[in-house]
Residue, then its C-alpha position, 0 to 999 in steps of 0.5 A: m499500499n503506498n497511499l493511505f487515506f486517514d480519517l481525522d477524528g479519532t485516527l490522527v487526533n482526539s477531538e472529543k473536548g471541543i465536539m462534547k461541548g459543542l454538542k452541549y452547547m447546541y442542546n442546551n441552545t434548543l431544548g434547554y437541556v442535554p438529553h443524553d449522557d456523555n457515552t451517549l455524545r462520544k457515538f456523535i464523533g465520527p459519523t455524520f449528523s445525518t446518521t446521529f440525529k436520526k439514530f439518537d434524537n429520530i428526527d432528520v437533519n434537514t428538517p427545520e429542527g435538524m438544521k437549527r441544531v447544526k447552525k447552534f452547534r456551529e456557532y460553538y464549534d466553528v469558533e472555539g471547538w475546532k481547536e480544542l484537541t490533541v494529537i493521538d500518542g504515536v501519530y507524529e512518529m507513524l507520519e513521519e515513518l510513512k514520510h521516510e518510506d515515500k507512502e503519500i498521505f492523504v486525510a478523508t474526513s466526515k468534518p467539513e473540509v475548511h475545518a480539517k484543512k485548518i487542523i492540519d495547519m494549526l498542527d503541522m501536519k501538512q508536511y505530512v498530508r498531500h491532501v485533505f478531503g472533507a465533507s461539504d460546507d453544508d454538511v449534506s452533499r457530500s457528508l458520508k464517508e463513501d462520498v468523501i472518499s470518492y471525492g478524494i479519489n477523483k480529485t488527486s492525480v495520484n493513481l490511486n486503486s484498491d491495490n495501492l490505496v487503503m483507508v485508515g479509520d476508527r468507526s464502522s462508517d470508515i470501513v463500510g465507506a472503504h469497502k464502497n468504493n472498493l478499497k480495503a480498511i484498516g481499523v484503529t482501536y485506540g480511537f472512538g470506535e471499539y474493536d467489535e464495531l470494527s470487525n463487524a464492518k469487516s475491517d480488513w486489518i485491525v491495529n491497536k497503536p498508530l505505528e502499527i499502521a506504518k508497519l502493516a504500510l510497509e509489509n503490504 
């Protein structure tokens, strides 16, 4: 595998603090209270709002209520939340090793592309990442992971195919998105998803630490 698409939240960075604060701000400013405990709110990290609103609140993101919630989330996240994160231990070392071995590194995230690019710049990861592909600003026209991956494949000039490209992510949506684009996928257990979630999604490989990704890339 010469080219790797990386998810961002839970795979390269721990973004829990900013997203959790944004979700609580959203609920407090729409419902007046937070209807979920922290364990449930953590499940919002990774999938799109269209998925989590439907699953946990039984509302459609495109309804007036759904759009109101997204707007309130962004009131907090667009200003403060996107900066409230840390790099996962071992990620810089992994990126350095992949770069040393001339692997091409890309980011493919369901986070709006504008935020993803700012995060990569802020964390000085631009030296490793060739391109950043993210969701559209409206969170609707390109939000599912399979759509972001397809968009990334079409946008880059690198010869990407199932033989030399793999998706790396911590949630089932990353694995399913990869397979829908005929790519193999590496699931990581150090993020927000658990082993069973990644296994049930049929991850081609599952690793526990970032440096294990570099080892896999060198061996396959």
